[in-house]
C-alpha positions in Angstrom: 107.4 86.7 140.3 110.5 88.6 140.9 112.7 89.2 138.1 116.6 88.5 139.0 119.4 91.0 137.9 120.2 88.8 135.0 119.9 90.6 131.5 116.1 91.6 130.9 113.8 90.2 129.1 114.0 91.3 125.0 111.8 94.4 124.7 111.7 97.7 122.3 110.5 98.2 119.0 112.1 95.2 117.2 110.6 92.7 119.6 107.4 94.4 119.4 107.4 93.7 115.8 108.5 90.4 116.1 105.4 89.8 118.7 102.6 91.6 116.5 104.1 89.3 113.6 104.0 86.1 115.9 100.5 87.0 117.3 99.3 87.2 113.5 100.6 84.3 112.5 98.8 82.4 115.7 95.7 83.9 114.8 95.6 82.8 111.2 97.0 79.5 111.8 93.7 79.2 113.9 91.3 80.8 111.2 93.0 79.0 108.4 92.3 75.4 110.0 88.4 75.8 108.9 89.4 75.8 105.5 91.9 72.8 105.8 95.0 74.9 105.4 98.4 75.5 107.8 99.8 78.9 107.5 102.6 77.3 105.6 100.4 75.8 103.4 99.1 79.4 103.0 102.1 81.2 102.6 103.2 78.8 99.4 99.6 78.9 97.6 99.9 82.6 98.2 103.2 82.9 96.3 101.9 80.5 93.6 98.8 82.2 93.0 100.7 85.3 92.3 101.9 83.6 89.0 99.9 82.6 86.0 102.0 79.9 84.9 104.4 77.1 87.0 107.2 78.7 88.8 110.4 77.3 90.0 111.3 76.2 93.6 113.8 79.4 93.5 110.9 81.7 93.5 108.7 80.1 96.4 112.1 80.0 98.5 112.9 83.3 97.8 109.3 85.0 98.7 108.6 82.6 101.8 109.1 82.8 105.2 110.0 79.4 105.7 113.4 77.2 105.5 114.2 74.7 102.5 113.2 72.0 104.1 110.0 73.2 105.7 108.8 74.2 101.7 109.7 70.9 100.5 107.6 69.3 103.0 104.6 71.9 102.9 104.5 71.5 98.8 104.4 67.7 99.3 101.5 68.0 101.6 99.7 70.2 98.8 100.5 68.2 96.1 99.3 65.3 98.2 95.8 67.2 98.7 95.9 67.6 94.9 95.9 71.3 95.2 99.4 71.5 93.3 101.4 69.6 90.9 105.1 69.4 90.2 106.3 69.6 86.8 110.0 68.8 85.5 112.1 71.5 85.0 112.8 72.0 81.5 116.6 72.6 81.9 117.2 70.8 84.8 116.6 67.3 85.4 117.1 67.7 89.4 114.6 70.7 89.6 110.9 71.1 89.1 108.3 73.8 88.8 105.2 74.1 90.7 101.8 74.8 89.4 98.5 75.4 91.2 95.3 73.5 90.2 91.9 74.2 89.6 90.9 72.2 93.0 92.6 74.8 94.8 90.4 77.9 93.7 87.6 78.2 95.8 89.7 77.0 99.6 92.3 79.8 98.1 89.3 82.2 97.7 88.4 81.8 101.1 91.6 81.7 103.0 92.4 84.9 100.8 89.1 86.0 102.4 90.1 85.4 105.8 93.4 87.0 105.9 92.6 89.3 104.4 89.6 90.1 106.8 92.3 89.4 109.4 94.9 92.2 108.3 92.1 94.7 107.6 91.0 94.6 111.1 94.4 94.7 112.5 95.3 98.0 110.3 91.8 99.3 111.0 93.2 100.1 114.1 95.6 102.8 112.5 94.1 106.0 110.8 95.0 106.6 107.3 98.2 109.1 108.7 99.2 106.2 110.9 99.3 103.8 108.5 101.3 105.9 106.1 103.8 106.6 109.1 104.0 102.7 109.8 104.6 102.3 106.1 107.2 104.7 105.7 108.9 103.5 109.0 108.7 99.9 107.6 110.2 100.8 104.2 113.0 102.8 106.4 113.8 99.8 108.4 113.8 97.6 105.6 116.4 99.3 103.9 118.7 100.0 106.9 
């Protein structure tokens, strides 16, 4: 198919980064489904598991890649599955804290292994020097 003279399709380094992330998300969504998880559920569980105590939604929102409404719906799904619980926030009657439940421990461990294996496979295509350079470049871009 011949491309017309309109502006070209997106390309370049930033588009390539987006494409890599999109492909990773597609692959992880497929792989996590075997654990009964969606990618948004995994992301929230990963954040919650980084803390030993119940955390406010603001922390989840701060570290999440999703918008507030998606986060809210996803937390409700996790509550309905019995994997997390919502607790009243001590200083704000409108807010709540979220805490992981023991019922999700094995599911989380398996999902963590799936994600780690996938990411290790992706990054394994790079030498140690290439990985160090990639990290250096990404840090530089994140500070731009």
